[in-house]
ZAMARSE-357679 format. One record per residue (C-alpha): residue number from 1; residue in three letters; x, y, z. Coordinates in nm, 2 decimals. Example, Ala and Ser with C-alpha at 12.3 -4.5 7.8 and 13.67 -1.06 7.14 Angstrom:
<recs>
+-----+-----+--------+--------+--------+
|   k |   r |      u |      v |      w |
+-----+-----+--------+--------+--------+
|   1 | ALA |   1.23 |  -0.45 |   0.78 |
|   2 | SER |   1.37 |  -0.11 |   0.71 |
+-----+-----+--------+--------+--------+
</recs>
This chain:
<recs>
+-----+-----+--------+--------+--------+
|   k |   r |      u |      v |      w |
+-----+-----+--------+--------+--------+
|   1 | MET |  -5.74 |   7.43 |   9.66 |
|   2 | SER |  -6.00 |   7.28 |   9.87 |
|   3 | ALA |  -6.01 |   6.99 |  10.08 |
|   4 | VAL |  -6.18 |   6.66 |   9.98 |
|   5 | THR |  -6.54 |   6.67 |   9.91 |
|   6 | THR |  -6.79 |   6.38 |   9.93 |
|   7 | SER |  -6.89 |   6.45 |   9.55 |
|   8 | LEU |  -6.55 |   6.29 |   9.45 |
|   9 | PRO |  -6.55 |   5.90 |   9.37 |
|  10 | VAL |  -6.28 |   5.86 |   9.61 |
|  11 | SER |  -6.24 |   6.00 |   9.97 |
|  12 | VAL |  -5.98 |   5.99 |  10.25 |
|  13 | THR |  -6.21 |   5.77 |  10.43 |
|  14 | ASP |  -6.19 |   5.51 |  10.16 |
|  15 | VAL |  -5.82 |   5.54 |  10.17 |
|  16 | LEU |  -5.84 |   5.47 |  10.56 |
|  17 | ASP |  -6.08 |   5.18 |  10.49 |
|  18 | ALA |  -5.83 |   5.04 |  10.24 |
|  19 | ARG |  -5.56 |   5.05 |  10.50 |
|  20 | GLN |  -5.74 |   4.82 |  10.72 |
|  21 | VAL |  -5.73 |   4.57 |  10.43 |
|  22 | ILE |  -5.39 |   4.62 |  10.32 |
|  23 | GLY |  -5.24 |   4.62 |  10.65 |
|  24 | ARG |  -5.33 |   4.25 |  10.68 |
|  25 | TYR |  -5.11 |   4.16 |  10.36 |
|  26 | LEU |  -4.85 |   4.43 |  10.31 |
|  27 | ALA |  -4.61 |   4.60 |  10.55 |
|  28 | PRO |  -4.54 |   5.00 |  10.53 |
|  29 | THR |  -4.24 |   5.08 |  10.30 |
|  30 | PRO |  -3.96 |   5.29 |  10.42 |
|  31 | VAL |  -3.96 |   5.67 |  10.42 |
|  32 | VAL |  -3.58 |   5.79 |  10.37 |
|  33 | ARG |  -3.43 |   6.14 |  10.38 |
|  34 | PRO |  -3.12 |   6.13 |  10.19 |
|  35 | THR |  -2.88 |   6.41 |  10.31 |
|  36 | ALA |  -2.66 |   6.40 |  10.01 |
|  37 | LEU |  -2.98 |   6.46 |   9.78 |
|  38 | SER |  -3.09 |   6.74 |   9.99 |
|  39 | ALA |  -2.77 |   6.90 |   9.99 |
|  40 | THR |  -2.73 |   6.90 |   9.62 |
|  41 | LEU |  -3.09 |   7.02 |   9.54 |
|  42 | GLY |  -3.12 |   7.29 |   9.81 |
|  43 | PHE |  -3.42 |   7.16 |   9.97 |
|  44 | ASP |  -3.52 |   6.91 |  10.22 |
|  45 | VAL |  -3.60 |   6.57 |  10.03 |
|  46 | THR |  -3.82 |   6.28 |  10.15 |
|  47 | LEU |  -3.85 |   5.98 |   9.95 |
|  48 | LYS |  -4.11 |   5.72 |   9.98 |
|  49 | CYS |  -3.98 |   5.40 |   9.86 |
|  50 | GLU |  -4.25 |   5.21 |   9.69 |
|  51 | ASN |  -4.00 |   5.04 |   9.49 |
|  52 | LEU |  -3.95 |   4.79 |   9.79 |
|  53 | GLN |  -4.28 |   4.66 |   9.78 |
|  54 | PRO |  -4.30 |   4.26 |   9.70 |
|  55 | ILE |  -4.37 |   4.34 |   9.32 |
|  56 | GLY |  -4.12 |   4.64 |   9.31 |
|  57 | ALA |  -4.39 |   4.90 |   9.27 |
|  58 | PHE |  -4.67 |   5.08 |   9.46 |
|  59 | LYS |  -4.97 |   4.93 |   9.24 |
|  60 | ILE |  -4.96 |   4.61 |   9.46 |
|  61 | ARG |  -5.17 |   4.81 |   9.71 |
|  62 | GLY |  -5.44 |   4.88 |   9.48 |
|  63 | GLY |  -5.46 |   4.52 |   9.33 |
|  64 | VAL |  -5.49 |   4.38 |   9.71 |
|  65 | ASN |  -5.76 |   4.64 |   9.80 |
|  66 | LEU |  -5.97 |   4.56 |   9.49 |
|  67 | LEU |  -5.96 |   4.19 |   9.46 |
|  68 | SER |  -6.03 |   4.17 |   9.86 |
|  69 | ARG |  -6.36 |   4.32 |   9.78 |
|  70 | LEU |  -6.47 |   4.12 |   9.49 |
|  71 | SER |  -6.78 |   3.87 |   9.56 |
|  72 | GLU |  -6.75 |   3.49 |   9.55 |
|  73 | ASP |  -6.90 |   3.48 |   9.19 |
|  74 | GLU |  -6.66 |   3.74 |   9.05 |
|  75 | LEU |  -6.37 |   3.56 |   9.20 |
|  76 | ALA |  -6.51 |   3.21 |   9.07 |
|  77 | LYS |  -6.50 |   3.38 |   8.70 |
|  78 | GLY |  -6.16 |   3.54 |   8.73 |
|  79 | VAL |  -6.05 |   3.87 |   8.63 |
|  80 | VAL |  -5.88 |   4.03 |   8.31 |
|  81 | THR |  -5.68 |   4.37 |   8.27 |
|  82 | ALA |  -5.43 |   4.54 |   8.06 |
|  83 | SER |  -5.10 |   4.68 |   8.17 |
|  84 | THR |  -4.75 |   4.76 |   8.07 |
|  85 | GLY |  -4.61 |   4.58 |   8.37 |
|  86 | ASN |  -4.66 |   4.70 |   8.74 |
|  87 | HIS |  -5.04 |   4.69 |   8.74 |
|  88 | ALA |  -5.00 |   4.35 |   8.60 |
|  89 | GLN |  -4.80 |   4.23 |   8.87 |
|  90 | SER |  -5.04 |   4.38 |   9.11 |
|  91 | ILE |  -5.33 |   4.18 |   8.97 |
|  92 | ALA |  -5.15 |   3.87 |   8.95 |
|  93 | TYR |  -5.04 |   3.90 |   9.32 |
|  94 | ALA |  -5.37 |   3.98 |   9.42 |
|  95 | ALA |  -5.52 |   3.72 |   9.24 |
|  96 | ARG |  -5.30 |   3.44 |   9.37 |
|  97 | LEU |  -5.37 |   3.59 |   9.73 |
|  98 | PHE |  -5.75 |   3.56 |   9.68 |
|  99 | GLY |  -5.76 |   3.24 |   9.45 |
| 100 | THR |  -5.88 |   3.35 |   9.13 |
| 101 | ARG |  -5.76 |   3.34 |   8.78 |
| 102 | ALA |  -5.58 |   3.66 |   8.63 |
| 103 | VAL |  -5.55 |   3.72 |   8.26 |
| 104 | ILE |  -5.32 |   4.03 |   8.17 |
| 105 | PHE |  -5.28 |   4.17 |   7.83 |
| 106 | MET |  -4.94 |   4.35 |   7.77 |
| 107 | PRO |  -4.78 |   4.50 |   7.49 |
| 108 | GLU |  -4.53 |   4.30 |   7.27 |
| 109 | ASN |  -4.18 |   4.26 |   7.41 |
| 110 | PRO |  -4.30 |   4.39 |   7.75 |
| 111 | ASN |  -4.03 |   4.45 |   8.03 |
| 112 | PRO |  -3.89 |   4.11 |   8.08 |
| 113 | LEU |  -3.87 |   4.16 |   8.46 |
| 114 | LYS |  -4.22 |   4.25 |   8.49 |
| 115 | ALA |  -4.37 |   3.98 |   8.26 |
| 116 | ALA |  -4.15 |   3.71 |   8.47 |
| 117 | SER |  -4.31 |   3.84 |   8.77 |
| 118 | VAL |  -4.65 |   3.81 |   8.64 |
| 119 | ARG |  -4.60 |   3.44 |   8.54 |
| 120 | ARG |  -4.42 |   3.36 |   8.87 |
| 121 | LEU |  -4.73 |   3.48 |   9.04 |
| 122 | GLY |  -4.97 |   3.26 |   8.81 |
| 123 | GLY |  -5.08 |   3.54 |   8.60 |
| 124 | GLU |  -5.17 |   3.44 |   8.23 |
| 125 | ILE |  -5.01 |   3.69 |   7.98 |
| 126 | ILE |  -5.13 |   3.76 |   7.63 |
| 127 | GLU |  -4.89 |   3.99 |   7.44 |
| 128 | LEU |  -5.09 |   4.22 |   7.20 |
| 129 | GLY |  -4.99 |   4.53 |   7.00 |
| 130 | PRO |  -4.73 |   4.80 |   7.04 |
| 131 | ASP |  -4.87 |   4.93 |   7.38 |
| 132 | PHE |  -5.13 |   4.95 |   7.66 |
| 133 | ASP |  -5.42 |   5.07 |   7.49 |
| 134 | ALA |  -5.42 |   4.79 |   7.22 |
| 135 | GLY |  -5.46 |   4.53 |   7.51 |
| 136 | ASN |  -5.70 |   4.75 |   7.71 |
| 137 | ASP |  -5.95 |   4.70 |   7.43 |
| 138 | ALA |  -5.89 |   4.32 |   7.40 |
| 139 | ALA |  -5.91 |   4.30 |   7.78 |
| 140 | ARG |  -6.28 |   4.45 |   7.78 |
| 141 | GLU |  -6.38 |   4.23 |   7.50 |
| 142 | MET |  -6.26 |   3.93 |   7.68 |
| 143 | ALA |  -6.45 |   4.01 |   7.98 |
| 144 | GLU |  -6.75 |   4.07 |   7.81 |
| 145 | ARG |  -6.72 |   3.74 |   7.60 |
| 146 | GLU |  -6.62 |   3.52 |   7.92 |
| 147 | GLY |  -6.80 |   3.67 |   8.19 |
| 148 | MET |  -6.48 |   3.77 |   8.38 |
| 149 | ARG |  -6.44 |   4.09 |   8.59 |
| 150 | TYR |  -6.27 |   4.37 |   8.39 |
| 151 | ILE |  -6.02 |   4.58 |   8.60 |
| 152 | HIS |  -5.95 |   4.92 |   8.44 |
| 153 | PRO |  -5.63 |   5.04 |   8.56 |
| 154 | GLY |  -5.73 |   5.39 |   8.66 |
| 155 | ASN |  -6.11 |   5.41 |   8.68 |
| 156 | GLU |  -6.15 |   5.19 |   8.98 |
| 157 | PRO |  -6.23 |   5.37 |   9.31 |
| 158 | HIS |  -6.08 |   5.06 |   9.51 |
| 159 | LEU |  -5.75 |   5.07 |   9.31 |
| 160 | ILE |  -5.71 |   5.45 |   9.39 |
| 161 | ALA |  -5.78 |   5.41 |   9.76 |
| 162 | GLY |  -5.56 |   5.12 |   9.77 |
| 163 | VAL |  -5.26 |   5.29 |   9.65 |
| 164 | GLY |  -5.35 |   5.61 |   9.85 |
| 165 | THR |  -5.23 |   5.42 |  10.16 |
| 166 | TYR |  -4.87 |   5.49 |  10.07 |
| 167 | ALA |  -4.96 |   5.86 |  10.12 |
| 168 | LEU |  -5.10 |   5.78 |  10.46 |
| 169 | GLU |  -4.77 |   5.64 |  10.56 |
| 170 | LEU |  -4.60 |   5.94 |  10.42 |
| 171 | ILE |  -4.81 |   6.19 |  10.58 |
| 172 | GLU |  -4.78 |   6.04 |  10.91 |
| 173 | ALA |  -4.41 |   6.02 |  10.88 |
| 174 | GLU |  -4.35 |   6.35 |  10.75 |
| 175 | PRO |  -4.66 |   6.58 |  10.84 |
| 176 | HIS |  -4.52 |   6.91 |  10.73 |
| 177 | LEU |  -4.43 |   6.87 |  10.36 |
| 178 | ASP |  -4.47 |   7.14 |  10.15 |
| 179 | THR |  -4.49 |   6.98 |   9.80 |
| 180 | VAL |  -4.52 |   6.61 |   9.70 |
| 181 | ILE |  -4.42 |   6.52 |   9.34 |
| 182 | VAL |  -4.56 |   6.19 |   9.20 |
| 183 | PRO |  -4.54 |   6.01 |   8.86 |
| 184 | VAL |  -4.82 |   5.97 |   8.66 |
| 185 | GLY |  -4.93 |   5.71 |   8.41 |
| 186 | GLY |  -5.27 |   5.61 |   8.46 |
| 187 | GLY |  -5.31 |   5.84 |   8.75 |
| 188 | SER |  -5.41 |   5.62 |   9.04 |
| 189 | GLY |  -5.11 |   5.73 |   9.23 |
| 190 | VAL |  -5.14 |   6.09 |   9.22 |
| 191 | CYS |  -5.50 |   6.07 |   9.29 |
| 192 | GLY |  -5.45 |   5.85 |   9.57 |
| 193 | THR |  -5.18 |   6.09 |   9.71 |
| 194 | ALA |  -5.40 |   6.40 |   9.64 |
| 195 | THR |  -5.70 |   6.25 |   9.81 |
| 196 | VAL |  -5.50 |   6.20 |  10.12 |
| 197 | PHE |  -5.31 |   6.52 |  10.14 |
| 198 | LYS |  -5.58 |   6.75 |  10.04 |
| 199 | ALA |  -5.78 |   6.61 |  10.33 |
| 200 | MET |  -5.54 |   6.59 |  10.61 |
| 201 | ARG |  -5.29 |   6.89 |  10.49 |
| 202 | PRO |  -5.47 |   7.11 |  10.23 |
| 203 | GLN |  -5.19 |   7.35 |  10.19 |
| 204 | THR |  -4.95 |   7.10 |  10.05 |
| 205 | LYS |  -4.88 |   7.14 |   9.69 |
| 206 | ILE |  -4.94 |   6.81 |   9.47 |
| 207 | ILE |  -4.75 |   6.80 |   9.14 |
| 208 | ALA |  -4.76 |   6.52 |   8.89 |
| 209 | VAL |  -4.50 |   6.44 |   8.65 |
| 210 | GLN |  -4.53 |   6.28 |   8.30 |
| 211 | THR |  -4.28 |   6.21 |   8.01 |
| 212 | GLU |  -4.29 |   6.46 |   7.75 |
| 213 | ASN |  -4.29 |   6.20 |   7.48 |
| 214 | MET |  -4.64 |   6.07 |   7.59 |
| 215 | PRO |  -4.81 |   6.37 |   7.75 |
| 216 | ALA |  -5.19 |   6.30 |   7.74 |
| 217 | VAL |  -5.23 |   6.33 |   8.12 |
| 218 | HIS |  -5.04 |   6.66 |   8.12 |
| 219 | ASP |  -5.22 |   6.79 |   7.83 |
| 220 | SER |  -5.55 |   6.69 |   7.95 |
| 221 | PHE |  -5.51 |   6.85 |   8.28 |
| 222 | HIS |  -5.40 |   7.17 |   8.13 |
| 223 | LYS |  -5.66 |   7.19 |   7.84 |
| 224 | ARG |  -5.92 |   7.06 |   8.11 |
| 225 | GLN |  -6.05 |   6.80 |   7.87 |
| 226 | LEU |  -5.98 |   6.44 |   7.79 |
| 227 | ILE |  -5.71 |   6.39 |   7.54 |
| 228 | SER |  -5.57 |   6.08 |   7.36 |
| 229 | TYR |  -5.30 |   6.06 |   7.12 |
| 230 | ASP |  -5.24 |   5.79 |   6.82 |
| 231 | SER |  -4.88 |   5.71 |   6.91 |
| 232 | GLY |  -4.60 |   5.78 |   7.17 |
| 233 | GLN |  -4.30 |   5.59 |   7.29 |
| 234 | THR |  -4.09 |   5.60 |   7.62 |
| 235 | TRP |  -3.85 |   5.37 |   7.79 |
| 236 | ALA |  -4.02 |   5.44 |   8.11 |
| 237 | GLU |  -4.32 |   5.20 |   8.04 |
| 238 | GLY |  -4.48 |   5.30 |   8.40 |
| 239 | LEU |  -4.59 |   5.64 |   8.22 |
| 240 | ALA |  -4.66 |   5.51 |   7.88 |
| 241 | THR |  -5.01 |   5.58 |   7.84 |
| 242 | ARG |  -5.17 |   5.75 |   7.52 |
| 243 | VAL |  -5.50 |   5.81 |   7.66 |
| 244 | ALA |  -5.62 |   6.01 |   8.00 |
| 245 | PHE |  -5.88 |   5.80 |   8.21 |
| 246 | GLU |  -6.19 |   5.96 |   8.31 |
| 247 | MET |  -6.19 |   5.91 |   8.68 |
| 248 | PRO |  -5.83 |   6.03 |   8.75 |
| 249 | PHE |  -5.89 |   6.32 |   8.54 |
| 250 | GLU |  -6.18 |   6.42 |   8.74 |
| 251 | LEU |  -5.99 |   6.38 |   9.06 |
| 252 | MET |  -5.70 |   6.56 |   8.93 |
| 253 | GLN |  -5.87 |   6.85 |   8.81 |
| 254 | GLN |  -6.01 |   6.91 |   9.17 |
| 255 | LEU |  -5.72 |   6.81 |   9.36 |
| 256 | VAL |  -5.36 |   6.84 |   9.21 |
| 257 | ASP |  -5.19 |   7.17 |   9.18 |
| 258 | ASP |  -5.00 |   7.11 |   8.84 |
| 259 | VAL |  -4.88 |   6.83 |   8.60 |
| 260 | VAL |  -4.50 |   6.90 |   8.45 |
| 261 | LEU |  -4.33 |   6.72 |   8.18 |
| 262 | VAL |  -3.97 |   6.57 |   8.19 |
| 263 | SER |  -3.77 |   6.43 |   7.91 |
| 264 | GLU |  -3.63 |   6.09 |   7.88 |
| 265 | GLU |  -3.28 |   6.21 |   7.93 |
| 266 | ASP |  -3.40 |   6.39 |   8.26 |
| 267 | MET |  -3.53 |   6.05 |   8.39 |
| 268 | ARG |  -3.21 |   5.85 |   8.30 |
| 269 | GLN |  -3.01 |   6.11 |   8.50 |
| 270 | ALA |  -3.24 |   6.09 |   8.79 |
| 271 | MET |  -3.22 |   5.72 |   8.81 |
| 272 | LEU |  -2.86 |   5.76 |   8.84 |
| 273 | ASP |  -2.88 |   6.03 |   9.08 |
| 274 | LEU |  -3.11 |   5.80 |   9.30 |
| 275 | MET |  -2.83 |   5.52 |   9.29 |
| 276 | GLU |  -2.56 |   5.77 |   9.36 |
| 277 | SER |  -2.71 |   5.99 |   9.62 |
| 278 | ALA |  -2.97 |   5.79 |   9.77 |
| 279 | HIS |  -2.85 |   5.42 |   9.71 |
| 280 | ILE |  -3.19 |   5.35 |   9.55 |
| 281 | VAL |  -3.29 |   5.15 |   9.23 |
| 282 | ALA |  -3.56 |   5.29 |   9.06 |
| 283 | GLU |  -3.72 |   5.24 |   8.71 |
| 284 | GLY |  -3.80 |   5.54 |   8.46 |
| 285 | ALA |  -4.12 |   5.61 |   8.62 |
| 286 | GLY |  -3.97 |   5.58 |   8.97 |
| 287 | ALA |  -3.71 |   5.83 |   8.89 |
| 288 | ALA |  -3.97 |   6.09 |   8.73 |
| 289 | ALA |  -4.04 |   6.26 |   9.05 |
| 290 | LEU |  -3.69 |   6.33 |   9.13 |
| 291 | ALA |  -3.63 |   6.45 |   8.76 |
| 292 | ALA |  -3.92 |   6.70 |   8.78 |
| 293 | ALA |  -3.78 |   6.82 |   9.13 |
| 294 | LYS |  -3.44 |   6.87 |   8.97 |
| 295 | ASN |  -3.62 |   7.09 |   8.71 |
| 296 | LEU |  -3.82 |   7.27 |   8.96 |
| 297 | ARG |  -3.52 |   7.34 |   9.21 |
| 298 | ASP |  -3.54 |   7.72 |   9.20 |
| 299 | ASP |  -3.90 |   7.72 |   9.29 |
| 300 | LEU |  -3.87 |   7.44 |   9.57 |
| 301 | GLN |  -3.57 |   7.62 |   9.74 |
| 302 | GLY |  -3.61 |   7.58 |  10.14 |
| 303 | GLN |  -3.92 |   7.37 |  10.12 |
| 304 | ARG |  -3.98 |   7.01 |  10.25 |
| 305 | VAL |  -4.05 |   6.80 |   9.94 |
| 306 | GLY |  -4.18 |   6.45 |   9.89 |
| 307 | LEU |  -4.08 |   6.24 |   9.62 |
| 308 | ILE |  -4.26 |   5.90 |   9.54 |
| 309 | VAL |  -4.02 |   5.63 |   9.40 |
| 310 | SER |  -4.31 |   5.46 |   9.25 |
| 311 | GLY |  -4.13 |   5.14 |   9.13 |
| 312 | GLY |  -3.78 |   4.98 |   9.10 |
| 313 | ASN |  -3.85 |   4.72 |   8.81 |
| 314 | VAL |  -3.55 |   4.84 |   8.60 |
| 315 | THR |  -3.37 |   4.58 |   8.39 |
| 316 | LEU |  -2.99 |   4.53 |   8.41 |
| 317 | ASP |  -2.96 |   4.62 |   8.04 |
| 318 | THR |  -3.13 |   4.97 |   8.10 |
| 319 | ILE |  -2.92 |   5.03 |   8.39 |
| 320 | GLN |  -2.58 |   4.95 |   8.20 |
| 321 | ARG |  -2.72 |   5.16 |   7.91 |
| 322 | ALA |  -2.79 |   5.46 |   8.17 |
| 323 | VAL |  -2.47 |   5.44 |   8.31 |
| 324 | CYS |  -2.25 |   5.38 |   7.99 |
| 325 | SER |  -2.43 |   5.55 |   7.72 |
| 326 | ASP |  -2.36 |   5.89 |   7.58 |
| 327 | GLU |  -2.64 |   5.88 |   7.34 |
| 328 | ALA |  -2.96 |   6.08 |   7.37 |
| 329 | TRP |  -3.25 |   5.94 |   7.53 |
+-----+-----+--------+--------+--------+
</recs>
């Protein structure tokens, strides 16, 4: 695995530049080392707590970085995007910060916490279709029709550079990590993480994790071609993409060491483990890195492992079901 090259669409220089912007608006998130979790797993665990961002997820970094770079004309016309929730909050938060209109297409019956947050921030929600992909097509059409700036949730260098700033904070706090595990939906988070680590500590292994119920990114990575599926369903909406995106795919092929799958039940149990052993509330996607680490524990023995807790927007109903239900997830 080689260090970052200038041929890639995002470099560590872009991430460093993004930090100069983001530092004016967002404080660093905590890096914690839960001894109980490390003792249980048999390796040193470090958690990067992006669940403690103002919107409860890492995506806010990308939204702030991207919208800070739009022209006055683009800001005047507004932005439009599609999201299952955390990207939506990111764009709504940044749109309020920089004084522009934000329209977000979300699936029908979205996560109520995320939808309520978008509306509080001034974002306009249009619920459409069963999943992200239906709304993404409609967002493109609206942008073309009304002259708005369409924001793709993955194929945007400034989004990837922005979210990569959490990796800068992590590597500065823990410069000797052997492995970092990152949840992957669209791929901006793992691409930002890999961009930083492969430039600053190339020997660190970067592993992405996706739900086995929606494995488009996993399958694309291992088959080395973009793959999409007609359907898929997961309670971890942060991982709910049926289509792999071009720019993250390119970066992952060059910078990411592996992509693994976890089950819905794996994530449910990991969410409970985070609450019990680290006193951290995570949504399904936010618990996915721990779920993967538990599955890989034999390979990770004796290592220093960073886990990205990417978001904490989990509803009380989901927590109650996770704690009390014996049904299979």
